[in-house]
The first five atom37 places (N, CA, C, CB, O) and aatype in JSON, in Angstrom:
{
  "aatype": [12, 0, 13, 9, 14, 11, 13, 1, 10, 18, 0, 15, 3, 7, 19, 16, 10, 19, 18, 16, 13, 6, 0, 19, 5, 18, 16, 2, 0, 14, 5, 3, 2, 9, 1, 11, 16, 19, 9, 15, 15, 14, 1, 7, 5, 7, 4, 9, 19, 9, 5, 7, 15, 16, 0, 6, 17, 3, 10, 9, 9, 1, 7, 19, 10, 10, 0, 0, 3, 18, 6, 0, 10, 19, 19, 11, 12, 3, 0, 10, 19, 16, 0, 9, 14, 10, 7, 16, 2, 13, 19, 10, 11, 10, 3, 11, 16, 9, 15, 16, 15, 18, 15, 18, 2, 19, 12, 1, 9, 6, 15, 9, 0, 13, 14, 6, 15, 10, 1, 16, 2, 8, 5, 6, 18, 16, 9, 16, 13, 11, 19, 7, 16, 13],
  "atom_mask": [
    [1, 1, 1, 1, 1],
    [1, 1, 1, 1, 1],
    [1, 1, 1, 1, 1],
    [1, 1, 1, 1, 1],
    [1, 1, 1, 1, 1],
    [1, 1, 1, 1, 1],
    [1, 1, 1, 1, 1],
    [1, 1, 1, 1, 1],
    [1, 1, 1, 1, 1],
    [1, 1, 1, 1, 1],
    [1, 1, 1, 1, 1],
    [1, 1, 1, 1, 1],
    [1, 1, 1, 1, 1],
    [1, 1, 1, 0, 1],
    [1, 1, 1, 1, 1],
    [1, 1, 1, 1, 1],
    [1, 1, 1, 1, 1],
    [1, 1, 1, 1, 1],
    [1, 1, 1, 1, 1],
    [1, 1, 1, 1, 1],
    [1, 1, 1, 1, 1],
    [1, 1, 1, 1, 1],
    [1, 1, 1, 1, 1],
    [1, 1, 1, 1, 1],
    [1, 1, 1, 1, 1],
    [1, 1, 1, 1, 1],
    [1, 1, 1, 1, 1],
    [1, 1, 1, 1, 1],
    [1, 1, 1, 1, 1],
    [1, 1, 1, 1, 1],
    [1, 1, 1, 1, 1],
    [1, 1, 1, 1, 1],
    [1, 1, 1, 1, 1],
    [1, 1, 1, 1, 1],
    [1, 1, 1, 1, 1],
    [1, 1, 1, 1, 1],
    [1, 1, 1, 1, 1],
    [1, 1, 1, 1, 1],
    [1, 1, 1, 1, 1],
    [1, 1, 1, 1, 1],
    [1, 1, 1, 1, 1],
    [1, 1, 1, 1, 1],
    [1, 1, 1, 1, 1],
    [1, 1, 1, 0, 1],
    [1, 1, 1, 1, 1],
    [1, 1, 1, 0, 1],
    [1, 1, 1, 1, 1],
    [1, 1, 1, 1, 1],
    [1, 1, 1, 1, 1],
    [1, 1, 1, 1, 1],
    [1, 1, 1, 1, 1],
    [1, 1, 1, 0, 1],
    [1, 1, 1, 1, 1],
    [1, 1, 1, 1, 1],
    [1, 1, 1, 1, 1],
    [1, 1, 1, 1, 1],
    [1, 1, 1, 1, 1],
    [1, 1, 1, 1, 1],
    [1, 1, 1, 1, 1],
    [1, 1, 1, 1, 1],
    [1, 1, 1, 1, 1],
    [1, 1, 1, 1, 1],
    [1, 1, 1, 0, 1],
    [1, 1, 1, 1, 1],
    [1, 1, 1, 1, 1],
    [1, 1, 1, 1, 1],
    [1, 1, 1, 1, 1],
    [1, 1, 1, 1, 1],
    [1, 1, 1, 1, 1],
    [1, 1, 1, 1, 1],
    [1, 1, 1, 1, 1],
    [1, 1, 1, 1, 1],
    [1, 1, 1, 1, 1],
    [1, 1, 1, 1, 1],
    [1, 1, 1, 1, 1],
    [1, 1, 1, 1, 1],
    [1, 1, 1, 1, 1],
    [1, 1, 1, 1, 1],
    [1, 1, 1, 1, 1],
    [1, 1, 1, 1, 1],
    [1, 1, 1, 1, 1],
    [1, 1, 1, 1, 1],
    [1, 1, 1, 1, 1],
    [1, 1, 1, 1, 1],
    [1, 1, 1, 1, 1],
    [1, 1, 1, 1, 1],
    [1, 1, 1, 0, 1],
    [1, 1, 1, 1, 1],
    [1, 1, 1, 1, 1],
    [1, 1, 1, 1, 1],
    [1, 1, 1, 1, 1],
    [1, 1, 1, 1, 1],
    [1, 1, 1, 1, 1],
    [1, 1, 1, 1, 1],
    [1, 1, 1, 1, 1],
    [1, 1, 1, 1, 1],
    [1, 1, 1, 1, 1],
    [1, 1, 1, 1, 1],
    [1, 1, 1, 1, 1],
    [1, 1, 1, 1, 1],
    [1, 1, 1, 1, 1],
    [1, 1, 1, 1, 1],
    [1, 1, 1, 1, 1],
    [1, 1, 1, 1, 1],
    [1, 1, 1, 1, 1],
    [1, 1, 1, 1, 1],
    [1, 1, 1, 1, 1],
    [1, 1, 1, 1, 1],
    [1, 1, 1, 1, 1],
    [1, 1, 1, 1, 1],
    [1, 1, 1, 1, 1],
    [1, 1, 1, 1, 1],
    [1, 1, 1, 1, 1],
    [1, 1, 1, 1, 1],
    [1, 1, 1, 1, 1],
    [1, 1, 1, 1, 1],
    [1, 1, 1, 1, 1],
    [1, 1, 1, 1, 1],
    [1, 1, 1, 1, 1],
    [1, 1, 1, 1, 1],
    [1, 1, 1, 1, 1],
    [1, 1, 1, 1, 1],
    [1, 1, 1, 1, 1],
    [1, 1, 1, 1, 1],
    [1, 1, 1, 1, 1],
    [1, 1, 1, 1, 1],
    [1, 1, 1, 1, 1],
    [1, 1, 1, 1, 1],
    [1, 1, 1, 1, 1],
    [1, 1, 1, 1, 1],
    [1, 1, 1, 1, 1],
    [1, 1, 1, 0, 1],
    [1, 1, 1, 1, 1],
    [1, 1, 1, 1, 1]
  ],
  "atom_positions": [
    [[0.84, -1.18, 0.0], [0.0, 0.0, 0.0], [0.88, 1.24, 0.0], [-0.96, 0.0, 1.22], [1.87, 1.29, 0.74]],
    [[0.55, 2.22, -0.81], [1.33, 3.44, -0.95], [1.1, 4.36, 0.25], [0.96, 4.17, -2.26], [0.02, 4.39, 0.84]],
    [[2.14, 5.09, 0.6], [2.07, 6.06, 1.68], [1.33, 7.31, 1.19], [3.49, 6.43, 2.2], [1.68, 7.86, 0.14]],
    [[0.33, 7.75, 1.92], [-0.42, 8.96, 1.58], [-0.18, 9.96, 2.7], [-1.96, 8.66, 1.39], [-0.56, 9.72, 3.84]],
    [[0.45, 11.09, 2.38], [0.73, 12.08, 3.43], [-0.56, 12.7, 3.97], [1.65, 13.19, 2.89], [-1.53, 12.89, 3.24]],
    [[-0.55, 12.99, 5.25], [-1.69, 13.63, 5.9], [-1.36, 15.07, 6.22], [-2.1, 12.87, 7.18], [-0.21, 15.42, 6.48]],
    [[-2.37, 15.89, 6.19], [-2.27, 17.29, 6.56], [-2.99, 17.44, 7.89], [-2.89, 18.25, 5.46], [-4.2, 17.23, 7.98]],
    [[-2.24, 17.8, 8.92], [-2.82, 17.93, 10.25], [-2.58, 19.35, 10.77], [-2.23, 16.88, 11.22], [-1.49, 19.91, 10.61]],
    [[-3.6, 19.91, 11.4], [-3.51, 21.24, 11.97], [-3.5, 21.1, 13.49], [-4.69, 22.15, 11.5], [-4.38, 20.47, 14.08]],
    [[-2.48, 21.71, 14.12], [-2.32, 21.64, 15.57], [-2.49, 23.04, 16.15], [-0.95, 21.04, 15.95], [-2.33, 24.04, 15.46]],
    [[-2.81, 23.09, 17.45], [-2.83, 24.36, 18.15], [-1.42, 24.94, 18.12], [-3.34, 24.2, 19.62], [-0.48, 24.25, 17.72]],
    [[-1.26, 26.17, 18.53], [0.04, 26.84, 18.44], [1.13, 26.14, 19.23], [-0.08, 28.26, 18.91], [2.31, 26.41, 19.02]],
    [[0.77, 25.24, 20.15], [1.77, 24.49, 20.89], [2.41, 23.38, 20.05], [1.15, 23.9, 22.14], [3.42, 22.81, 20.45]],
    [[1.81, 23.07, 18.89], [2.33, 22.04, 18.0], [2.05, 20.62, 18.46], [0.0, 0.0, 0.0], [2.54, 19.67, 17.86]],
    [[1.26, 20.46, 19.52], [0.99, 19.13, 20.08], [-0.5, 18.78, 20.03], [1.48, 19.07, 21.53], [-0.86, 17.64, 19.72]],
    [[-1.36, 19.74, 20.33], [-2.8, 19.49, 20.41], [-3.41, 19.49, 19.0], [-3.49, 20.56, 21.29], [-3.44, 20.52, 18.33]],
    [[-3.89, 18.32, 18.57], [-4.49, 18.19, 17.24], [-5.83, 18.92, 17.19], [-4.67, 16.7, 16.87], [-6.7, 18.7, 18.03]],
    [[-5.97, 19.79, 16.18], [-7.2, 20.57, 16.0], [-8.04, 20.0, 14.86], [-6.87, 22.05, 15.73], [-9.25, 19.87, 14.99]],
    [[-7.38, 19.66, 13.74], [-8.14, 19.22, 12.56], [-7.22, 18.41, 11.64], [-8.74, 20.43, 11.8], [-6.05, 18.73, 11.48]],
    [[-7.77, 17.37, 11.03], [-7.08, 16.61, 10.0], [-7.84, 16.83, 8.69], [-6.99, 15.08, 10.37], [-9.03, 16.52, 8.6]],
    [[-7.15, 17.36, 7.69], [-7.8, 17.65, 6.4], [-8.0, 16.35, 5.65], [-6.96, 18.64, 5.56], [-7.09, 15.53, 5.54]],
    [[-9.2, 16.16, 5.14], [-9.49, 14.93, 4.42], [-9.46, 15.15, 2.92], [-10.85, 14.38, 4.84], [-9.8, 16.22, 2.42]],
    [[-9.06, 14.12, 2.23], [-9.06, 14.08, 0.76], [-8.43, 15.32, 0.12], [-10.49, 13.92, 0.24], [-9.05, 15.97, -0.72]],
    [[-7.2, 15.64, 0.54], [-6.5, 16.79, -0.04], [-6.13, 16.47, -1.48], [-5.22, 17.15, 0.8], [-5.5, 15.44, -1.76]],
    [[-6.52, 17.35, -2.4], [-6.28, 17.15, -3.82], [-5.15, 18.03, -4.36], [-7.54, 17.43, -4.59], [-4.53, 17.7, -5.37]],
    [[-4.88, 19.16, -3.67], [-3.86, 20.09, -4.15], [-3.29, 20.87, -2.97], [-4.45, 21.06, -5.21], [-4.0, 21.2, -2.02]],
    [[-2.01, 21.15, -3.05], [-1.36, 22.09, -2.14], [-0.14, 22.67, -2.82], [-0.99, 21.4, -0.81], [0.44, 22.04, -3.7]],
    [[0.24, 23.86, -2.41], [1.48, 24.44, -2.93], [2.63, 24.25, -1.93], [1.28, 25.93, -3.24], [3.69, 24.85, -2.1]],
    [[2.43, 23.45, -0.91], [3.48, 23.11, 0.05], [4.13, 21.8, -0.4], [2.9, 22.98, 1.52], [3.46, 21.04, -1.1]],
    [[5.33, 21.51, -0.07], [6.21, 22.26, 0.82], [6.97, 23.36, 0.1], [7.18, 21.33, 1.49], [7.3, 23.24, -1.08]],
    [[7.23, 24.41, 0.83], [8.07, 25.51, 0.38], [8.86, 25.98, 1.59], [7.23, 26.69, -0.25], [8.44, 25.78, 2.73]],
    [[9.99, 26.6, 1.35], [10.66, 27.26, 2.46], [10.32, 28.74, 2.39], [12.22, 27.02, 2.43], [9.93, 29.25, 1.33]],
    [[10.46, 29.41, 3.51], [10.13, 30.83, 3.51], [11.37, 31.7, 3.66], [9.14, 31.14, 4.62], [11.28, 32.86, 4.06]],
    [[12.54, 31.14, 3.35], [13.77, 31.93, 3.37], [13.81, 32.75, 2.09], [15.04, 31.01, 3.52], [13.72, 32.2, 0.99]],
    [[13.95, 34.02, 2.23], [13.96, 34.92, 1.09], [15.08, 35.94, 1.26], [12.6, 35.63, 0.93], [15.72, 36.02, 2.31]],
    [[15.31, 36.68, 0.23], [16.18, 37.84, 0.3], [15.27, 39.05, 0.18], [17.29, 37.83, -0.84], [14.58, 39.23, -0.82]],
    [[15.28, 39.87, 1.21], [14.44, 41.06, 1.2], [15.19, 42.18, 0.48], [14.06, 41.49, 2.65], [16.35, 42.47, 0.78]],
    [[14.5, 42.81, -0.47], [15.1, 43.89, -1.24], [14.4, 45.19, -0.87], [14.99, 43.62, -2.77], [13.18, 45.3, -0.97]],
    [[15.19, 46.17, -0.44], [14.66, 47.49, -0.11], [15.2, 48.45, -1.17], [15.07, 47.96, 1.35], [16.4, 48.72, -1.22]],
    [[14.3, 48.95, -2.01], [14.7, 49.83, -3.11], [14.82, 51.26, -2.65], [13.7, 49.73, -4.26], [14.11, 51.7, -1.74]],
    [[15.7, 51.97, -3.29], [15.88, 53.38, -3.01], [14.66, 54.15, -3.52], [17.19, 53.92, -3.65], [14.17, 53.85, -4.61]],
    [[14.17, 55.14, -2.77], [13.02, 55.9, -3.26], [13.35, 56.72, -4.52], [12.51, 56.82, -2.17], [12.44, 57.14, -5.23]],
    [[14.62, 56.93, -4.77], [15.01, 57.68, -5.96], [15.44, 56.77, -7.1], [16.13, 58.64, -5.63], [15.88, 57.24, -8.14]],
    [[15.3, 55.46, -6.89], [15.63, 54.5, -7.95], [17.11, 54.32, -8.19], [0.0, 0.0, 0.0], [17.52, 53.92, -9.27]],
    [[17.93, 54.62, -7.18], [19.37, 54.48, -7.33], [19.88, 53.41, -6.38], [20.09, 55.83, -7.06], [20.31, 53.71, -5.26]],
    [[19.84, 52.15, -6.82], [20.35, 51.05, -6.02], [19.33, 50.5, -5.04], [0.0, 0.0, 0.0], [18.18, 50.95, -4.98]],
    [[19.79, 49.52, -4.28], [18.93, 48.89, -3.31], [19.79, 48.22, -2.23], [17.99, 47.87, -3.99], [21.0, 48.08, -2.39]],
    [[19.14, 47.82, -1.16], [19.78, 47.05, -0.1], [19.17, 45.67, -0.13], [19.59, 47.73, 1.32], [17.95, 45.53, -0.18]],
    [[20.01, 44.62, -0.11], [19.54, 43.24, -0.09], [19.86, 42.65, 1.27], [20.18, 42.4, -1.25], [21.03, 42.6, 1.67]],
    [[18.84, 42.2, 1.98], [19.02, 41.59, 3.3], [18.96, 40.08, 3.12], [17.93, 42.09, 4.32], [17.92, 39.54, 2.74]],
    [[20.05, 39.41, 3.4], [20.15, 37.96, 3.22], [19.44, 37.23, 4.36], [21.62, 37.52, 3.16], [19.4, 37.71, 5.49]],
    [[18.87, 36.08, 4.05], [18.35, 35.18, 5.07], [17.14, 35.65, 5.83], [0.0, 0.0, 0.0], [16.86, 35.13, 6.91]],
    [[16.42, 36.61, 5.31], [15.19, 37.04, 5.98], [14.08, 36.04, 5.65], [14.8, 38.49, 5.56], [14.24, 35.19, 4.78]],
    [[12.99, 36.16, 6.33], [11.85, 35.3, 6.03], [10.71, 36.16, 5.49], [11.4, 34.5, 7.29], [10.54, 37.3, 5.9]],
    [[9.96, 35.6, 4.6], [8.83, 36.32, 4.02], [7.59, 35.47, 4.18], [9.08, 36.67, 2.53], [7.64, 34.24, 4.04]],
    [[6.48, 36.11, 4.46], [5.24, 35.36, 4.56], [4.8, 34.92, 3.17], [4.13, 36.2, 5.24], [5.16, 35.54, 2.17]],
    [[4.03, 33.85, 3.1], [3.49, 33.36, 1.84], [2.18, 32.65, 2.11], [4.5, 32.42, 1.12], [1.89, 32.29, 3.25]],
    [[1.4, 32.45, 1.07], [0.1, 31.8, 1.2], [0.22, 30.31, 0.93], [-0.93, 32.43, 0.24], [0.67, 29.9, -0.14]],
    [[-0.18, 29.51, 1.9], [-0.22, 28.06, 1.76], [-1.66, 27.68, 1.47], [0.33, 27.32, 3.04], [-2.56, 27.98, 2.26]],
    [[-1.88, 27.03, 0.34], [-3.24, 26.7, -0.11], [-3.46, 25.2, -0.01], [-3.47, 27.19, -1.56], [-2.61, 24.4, -0.4]],
    [[-4.61, 24.83, 0.52], [-5.03, 23.43, 0.57], [-6.39, 23.34, -0.09], [-5.06, 22.87, 2.05], [-7.33, 24.03, 0.31]],
    [[-6.48, 22.48, -1.1], [-7.78, 22.19, -1.73], [-8.08, 20.72, -1.53], [-7.78, 22.57, -3.26], [-7.21, 19.87, -1.7]],
    [[-9.31, 20.44, -1.17], [-9.69, 19.06, -0.95], [-11.17, 18.86, -1.15], [0.0, 0.0, 0.0], [-11.88, 19.73, -1.65]],
    [[-11.63, 17.69, -0.74], [-13.03, 17.33, -0.88], [-13.52, 16.75, 0.44], [-13.23, 16.3, -2.05], [-12.88, 15.88, 1.02]],
    [[-14.65, 17.25, 0.9], [-15.32, 16.66, 2.05], [-16.29, 15.61, 1.53], [-16.06, 17.74, 2.91], [-17.05, 15.87, 0.6]],
    [[-16.27, 14.44, 2.12], [-17.13, 13.33, 1.69], [-18.07, 12.94, 2.82], [-16.29, 12.12, 1.25], [-17.67, 12.87, 3.98]],
    [[-19.33, 12.68, 2.47], [-20.31, 12.29, 3.48], [-21.39, 11.42, 2.84], [-20.95, 13.54, 4.15], [-21.5, 11.36, 1.61]],
    [[-22.16, 10.76, 3.68], [-23.21, 9.85, 3.19], [-24.38, 10.6, 2.59], [-23.7, 8.95, 4.32], [-25.02, 10.13, 1.65]],
    [[-24.67, 11.79, 3.13], [-25.82, 12.55, 2.64], [-25.61, 14.05, 2.9], [-27.13, 12.07, 3.32], [-24.59, 14.47, 3.44]],
    [[-26.59, 14.82, 2.49], [-26.51, 16.28, 2.59], [-26.32, 16.75, 4.03], [-27.76, 16.92, 2.01], [-25.46, 17.59, 4.3]],
    [[-27.1, 16.22, 4.94], [-27.02, 16.66, 6.34], [-25.65, 16.39, 6.94], [-28.09, 15.97, 7.17], [-25.1, 17.25, 7.64]],
    [[-25.08, 15.23, 6.68], [-23.76, 14.9, 7.2], [-22.69, 15.79, 6.58], [-23.43, 13.41, 6.94], [-21.71, 16.14, 7.23]],
    [[-22.89, 16.15, 5.32], [-21.95, 17.02, 4.63], [-21.95, 18.43, 5.22], [-22.3, 17.08, 3.14], [-20.89, 19.03, 5.41]],
    [[-23.13, 18.95, 5.52], [-23.24, 20.28, 6.13], [-22.58, 20.28, 7.51], [-24.72, 20.7, 6.24], [-21.95, 21.27, 7.89]],
    [[-22.7, 19.2, 8.25], [-22.05, 19.09, 9.56], [-20.52, 19.16, 9.39], [-22.46, 17.77, 10.27], [-19.85, 19.82, 10.18]],
    [[-19.99, 18.48, 8.38], [-18.54, 18.52, 8.12], [-18.08, 19.91, 7.7], [-18.17, 17.5, 7.05], [-17.01, 20.36, 8.1]],
    [[-18.88, 20.59, 6.89], [-18.53, 21.95, 6.47], [-18.49, 22.88, 7.68], [-19.53, 22.46, 5.41], [-17.56, 23.67, 7.83]],
    [[-19.51, 22.8, 8.52], [-19.55, 23.64, 9.72], [-18.4, 23.32, 10.66], [-20.88, 23.46, 10.44], [-17.83, 24.22, 11.28]],
    [[-18.05, 22.04, 10.78], [-16.95, 21.63, 11.66], [-15.62, 22.21, 11.17], [-16.86, 20.1, 11.73], [-14.78, 22.61, 11.97]],
    [[-15.42, 22.24, 9.85], [-14.19, 22.8, 9.27], [-14.07, 24.28, 9.61], [-14.17, 22.59, 7.74], [-13.01, 24.74, 10.04]],
    [[-15.14, 25.03, 9.41], [-15.13, 26.47, 9.67], [-14.97, 26.75, 11.17], [-16.43, 27.13, 9.14], [-14.23, 27.66, 11.55]],
    [[-15.64, 25.99, 12.01], [-15.58, 26.2, 13.45], [-14.22, 25.82, 14.03], [-16.67, 25.39, 14.14], [-13.73, 26.5, 14.94]],
    [[-13.61, 24.76, 13.52], [-12.34, 24.28, 14.07], [-11.18, 25.22, 13.79], [-12.03, 22.92, 13.51], [-10.2, 25.22, 14.53]],
    [[-11.29, 26.03, 12.72], [-10.17, 26.87, 12.3], [-10.63, 28.33, 12.26], [-9.63, 26.42, 10.9], [-10.88, 28.87, 11.18]],
    [[-10.74, 28.97, 13.42], [-11.21, 30.35, 13.44], [-10.2, 31.32, 12.83], [-11.53, 30.78, 14.86], [-9.0, 31.07, 12.84]],
    [[-10.71, 32.42, 12.31], [-9.86, 33.46, 11.74], [-8.95, 34.07, 12.82], [-10.72, 34.56, 11.1], [-9.35, 34.23, 13.97]],
    [[-7.72, 34.4, 12.42], [-6.82, 35.12, 13.29], [-6.23, 34.33, 14.43], [0.0, 0.0, 0.0], [-5.71, 34.91, 15.39]],
    [[-6.28, 33.01, 14.37], [-5.72, 32.16, 15.42], [-4.45, 31.5, 14.91], [-6.75, 31.08, 15.87], [-4.39, 31.06, 13.77]],
    [[-3.43, 31.45, 15.75], [-2.17, 30.81, 15.37], [-2.29, 29.29, 15.45], [-1.02, 31.3, 16.28], [-2.85, 28.75, 16.4]],
    [[-1.75, 28.62, 14.43], [-1.74, 27.17, 14.37], [-0.38, 26.7, 13.87], [-2.87, 26.64, 13.47], [0.43, 27.49, 13.39]],
    [[-0.15, 25.4, 13.99], [1.0, 24.75, 13.36], [0.43, 23.71, 12.41], [1.98, 24.1, 14.44], [-0.31, 22.82, 12.83]],
    [[0.76, 23.83, 11.13], [0.31, 22.88, 10.12], [1.46, 21.92, 9.84], [-0.14, 23.6, 8.8], [2.58, 22.34, 9.55]],
    [[1.17, 20.62, 9.93], [2.19, 19.61, 9.67], [1.75, 18.76, 8.48], [2.43, 18.72, 10.92], [0.62, 18.27, 8.42]],
    [[2.68, 18.6, 7.55], [2.48, 17.79, 6.35], [3.5, 16.66, 6.4], [2.63, 18.65, 5.03], [4.7, 16.91, 6.5]],
    [[3.02, 15.43, 6.32], [3.91, 14.27, 6.41], [4.93, 14.25, 5.28], [3.11, 12.98, 6.39], [4.57, 14.4, 4.11]],
    [[6.21, 14.06, 5.64], [7.27, 13.75, 4.66], [7.36, 12.24, 4.52], [8.66, 14.35, 5.1], [7.36, 11.69, 3.42]],
    [[7.42, 11.58, 5.67], [7.46, 10.12, 5.76], [6.51, 9.73, 6.89], [8.93, 9.57, 6.02], [5.79, 10.58, 7.43]],
    [[6.49, 8.47, 7.24], [5.63, 8.03, 8.33], [6.03, 8.68, 9.65], [5.67, 6.5, 8.47], [5.18, 8.91, 10.51]],
    [[7.31, 8.98, 9.82], [7.78, 9.5, 11.11], [8.28, 10.94, 11.09], [8.86, 8.62, 11.61], [8.63, 11.47, 12.15]],
    [[8.33, 11.6, 9.93], [8.79, 12.99, 9.87], [7.79, 13.85, 9.11], [10.18, 13.07, 9.19], [6.98, 13.35, 8.33]],
    [[7.86, 15.17, 9.36], [6.9, 16.06, 8.69], [7.49, 17.45, 8.5], [5.59, 16.15, 9.5], [8.42, 17.86, 9.19]],
    [[6.92, 18.16, 7.52], [7.18, 19.59, 7.37], [6.3, 20.27, 8.4], [6.88, 20.1, 5.9], [5.22, 19.78, 8.73]],
    [[6.74, 21.39, 8.92], [5.98, 22.1, 9.93], [5.97, 23.6, 9.61], [6.56, 21.84, 11.34], [7.02, 24.18, 9.35]],
    [[4.79, 24.21, 9.64], [4.64, 25.62, 9.31], [3.8, 26.32, 10.37], [4.0, 25.79, 7.91], [2.79, 25.79, 10.82]],
    [[4.21, 27.51, 10.77], [3.38, 28.37, 11.62], [2.41, 29.09, 10.69], [4.25, 29.4, 12.46], [2.83, 29.81, 9.78]],
    [[1.11, 28.89, 10.92], [0.11, 29.43, 10.0], [-1.0, 30.15, 10.76], [-0.48, 28.31, 9.14], [-1.19, 29.99, 11.96]],
    [[-1.73, 30.96, 9.99], [-2.92, 31.65, 10.48], [-3.9, 31.78, 9.31], [-2.56, 33.05, 11.09], [-3.51, 32.12, 8.2]],
    [[-5.17, 31.51, 9.59], [-6.19, 31.71, 8.55], [-6.68, 33.13, 8.65], [-7.38, 30.69, 8.7], [-7.16, 33.57, 9.7]],
    [[-6.55, 33.88, 7.54], [-6.99, 35.28, 7.53], [-8.05, 35.53, 6.45], [-5.8, 36.21, 7.32], [-8.48, 36.67, 6.26]],
    [[-8.46, 34.47, 5.75], [-9.49, 34.58, 4.72], [-10.58, 33.55, 4.97], [-8.88, 34.39, 3.3], [-10.37, 32.58, 5.7]],
    [[-11.72, 33.77, 4.36], [-12.81, 32.8, 4.48], [-12.46, 31.5, 3.77], [-14.11, 33.38, 3.9], [-11.7, 31.49, 2.8]],
    [[-13.03, 30.41, 4.26], [-12.88, 29.12, 3.59], [-13.85, 29.12, 2.42], [-13.14, 27.92, 4.57], [-15.02, 29.45, 2.58]],
    [[-13.36, 28.74, 1.25], [-14.2, 28.74, 0.05], [-14.77, 27.34, -0.16], [-13.4, 29.2, -1.21], [-14.07, 26.33, 0.0]],
    [[-16.03, 27.29, -0.52], [-16.7, 26.05, -0.89], [-17.2, 26.19, -2.32], [-17.89, 25.72, 0.1], [-18.38, 26.44, -2.55]],
    [[-16.3, 26.03, -3.31], [-16.68, 26.25, -4.71], [-17.47, 25.09, -5.3], [-15.43, 26.49, -5.55], [-17.48, 23.98, -4.76]],
    [[-18.13, 25.35, -6.4], [-18.87, 24.35, -7.17], [-19.67, 23.42, -6.27], [-17.92, 23.55, -8.03], [-19.43, 22.21, -6.23]],
    [[-20.59, 24.0, -5.57], [-21.33, 23.27, -4.56], [-22.53, 22.54, -5.14], [-21.79, 24.22, -3.47], [-23.44, 23.17, -5.68]],
    [[-22.54, 21.25, -5.04], [-23.73, 20.45, -5.34], [-24.3, 19.89, -4.04], [-23.41, 19.29, -6.33], [-25.5, 19.65, -3.92]],
    [[-23.44, 19.69, -3.08], [-23.8, 19.26, -1.74], [-24.74, 18.07, -1.69], [-24.4, 20.39, -1.0], [-25.75, 18.11, -0.98]],
    [[-24.44, 17.06, -2.42], [-25.22, 15.83, -2.3], [-24.48, 14.87, -1.37], [-25.46, 15.17, -3.69], [-25.02, 14.46, -0.33]],
    [[-23.27, 14.5, -1.73], [-22.45, 13.66, -0.86], [-20.98, 14.06, -0.85], [-22.58, 12.21, -1.28], [-20.16, 13.4, -0.22]],
    [[-20.66, 15.16, -1.54], [-19.28, 15.67, -1.51], [-19.3, 17.18, -1.74], [-18.4, 14.96, -2.58], [-20.2, 17.73, -2.36]],
    [[-18.25, 17.82, -1.22], [-18.14, 19.27, -1.33], [-16.67, 19.63, -1.39], [-18.84, 19.99, -0.15], [-15.89, 19.25, -0.52]],
    [[-16.28, 20.37, -2.42], [-14.91, 20.87, -2.51], [-14.71, 21.98, -1.48], [-14.6, 21.37, -3.94], [-15.65, 22.7, -1.12]],
    [[-13.46, 22.12, -1.01], [-13.11, 23.23, -0.14], [-11.73, 23.75, -0.51], [-13.16, 22.8, 1.35], [-10.88, 23.01, -1.0]],
    [[-11.53, 25.03, -0.28], [-10.22, 25.66, -0.46], [-9.97, 26.52, 0.76], [-10.16, 26.5, -1.79], [-10.76, 27.39, 1.11]],
    [[-8.85, 26.26, 1.41], [-8.47, 27.04, 2.58], [-7.08, 27.61, 2.36], [-8.52, 26.17, 3.88], [-6.18, 26.9, 1.91]],
    [[-6.91, 28.89, 2.66], [-5.64, 29.57, 2.47], [-5.14, 30.03, 3.82], [-5.77, 30.76, 1.49], [-5.83, 30.74, 4.56]],
    [[-3.92, 29.63, 4.14], [-3.26, 30.04, 5.36], [-2.14, 31.01, 5.02], [-2.71, 28.82, 6.14], [-1.51, 30.89, 3.97]],
    [[-1.89, 31.96, 5.89], [-0.71, 32.82, 5.79], [0.36, 32.14, 6.63], [-1.01, 34.32, 6.29], [0.16, 31.85, 7.81]],
    [[1.52, 31.89, 6.01], [2.64, 31.26, 6.7], [3.61, 32.35, 7.11], [3.34, 30.18, 5.8], [3.97, 33.2, 6.3]],
    [[4.04, 32.32, 8.35], [4.98, 33.31, 8.84], [5.44, 32.97, 10.23], [0.0, 0.0, 0.0], [5.29, 31.83, 10.68]],
    [[6.0, 33.93, 10.9], [6.42, 33.75, 12.29], [5.49, 34.57, 13.15], [7.92, 34.16, 12.51], [5.7, 35.77, 13.34]],
    [[4.47, 33.92, 13.68], [3.44, 34.63, 14.46], [3.69, 34.47, 15.94], [2.03, 34.1, 14.1], [2.93, 34.98, 16.76]]
  ]
}
């Protein structure tokens, strides 16, 4: 059986499990957030480059919620929104292997999108986290 990485969201302590994303279909992770910050001169004459700084970026997770019927699906949608409140610090872990993972400090600052809704027994979702040092 093939290894399927899991996406797990923990409280800011990195230990308390808050939510496990189901049926993830797309993500732009893993990425590192090491960047070179460029500060341009207001007169357009040169710039300062700061090595090794960190820059925030948007981590996107798209997936599908699956349920037996409409009512169960609505419960899962509400649980997703309730479990991940806006403006709260979390740690998102994405499995590298069975015993290791990527780890990101994240915060949700946008609404969770539920596109192309038929809501019979499945519902797509898109959640965007801001990755940074919160």
